[in-house]
C-alpha positions, 0 to 999 in steps of 0.5 A: 442214084439215090431216090428222095420222095418229097411230101408237100401240099403246096405245089410251089414248095414242092417244085422248089425242093425238087430244084434244090435236090436236083442242083445237088446232083446224084438225086432222083425226086419224086413228088406226092401231095399229101400223106396218103399219096406218100403211103401209097407211093411207098407201097409201090417203091421205097426210097432212100430218104423221104422229106415231108412238110408238116402242116398239111390236110388229112394226115399231117407230118407227125402222123406220117412219120408214125406210119412210116416208122411203123412199117419203113424204119430203115428210111430216114425222114427229114422234116420241114419246119415252119412257123406254127409247125414247131410242136409237130416237129418236135413230136415228129422227131421223138417218133422217129424223123432223123433231121429237120430243116427250117423252111427259111434255111432250105436253100442252104440246109436241105440238100447237104442234110439229105446227102449226108443221110444217103452217105450214112446209108451207103456206108451202113450197107457196107458194114453189114458183115460185121453184125454181132461180131464184137462184144465192146469197142473203145477207141480215141481219135486225134483229128484236125479241123478237117470237116471231110473227116466227119462222115468217116468217123461217124461210119466208123462208130456206127460199125461199132454199133453193129459189130456189138449187135445194135443193128436197128436202122433206125438207131443207127441213123439218129445216133449218126445224125447226133455224132455228126452235128456234135463233130461239126460244132467242134470243128466249126463253131469250137475250133474255127470259131464260126457263128451259126449266122455265117451260115446264111452267106452264099455257099462258096463264101462260107467255104472260103471263110472255112479255108481260111480259118483252116490255114490261119493260126491259132485255128490251124493248131486246134484238134478234136479229141473223140473217145468212144466207149461202145458196149452191148449196154450203151454207147458213150461218145465224148467229143472235146475241141480246143476252141475257147468254149462257151456257156452251155446255159447260153443254148436255146431251149431245145424243149421249147419248140419255137427255137426250131426255127433259129439257125443256132442250136439246131445241132444241140436240139437234134442231139439231145433229141436222139441221145439219152443224155448230152452232157456238156462240160462247164467250159463248153468245148466238151460234150458227152452224148450217151446212148442206151440200149434195152437188153 
């Protein structure tokens, strides 16, 4: 069972988060009420994932992220963002946090985000034997619009990174999150033409809409095309869908902290934070993610 450490000075919020995670299953949840208590808990036992509030007395979320990354870079950190904490969240993402979930969307996004990170970690443990054995890897995929394929493709790409010698756990997690967001955008928003607002529906209702779209024309005929060029200098991932596209200029400004609480643009925010370049084609249905590596 995977362990999750929740850091929040508000007792009601801590219990609410525990309830959401335990309801998802497969997660053992520990609660602490401050950044200092979190660091002490880490010295006793290192969890698989850490979830932290940002606005806390004594040590805020940004300071906690910096302290954790300095000593435990392999542990992914999920930020809980609320009104007034946007600037801290942006700084914390740049400092090494793996993802964020707006507090207004915890019920629909938190457990899903944590379980994805747990799966990323599980796959990474299985890929250690191939580290440093490959000089370059190029590959192309043609995928159906099936969200269940996304984790497998992401894990394949991260294995490619590791095989050419990029074994930094923190980088692997952040690239995994960026790729997963890009692939999900291509499937849900591109090929299936589902808006971000629909995520506010009941989870079962949302899954039913996805299922219906995947069986209806023209959605069911559309593919997602993925090309990866991975070397010791850089990794370049190109993801293209067959949806109608959009105007990339219409995306919320990812450098504006006030946009963190918006349901739309979250994936692009994470992609642009974790990758060195995110390049959209003018038509909007193709994106290239670039990650460069120091010699």
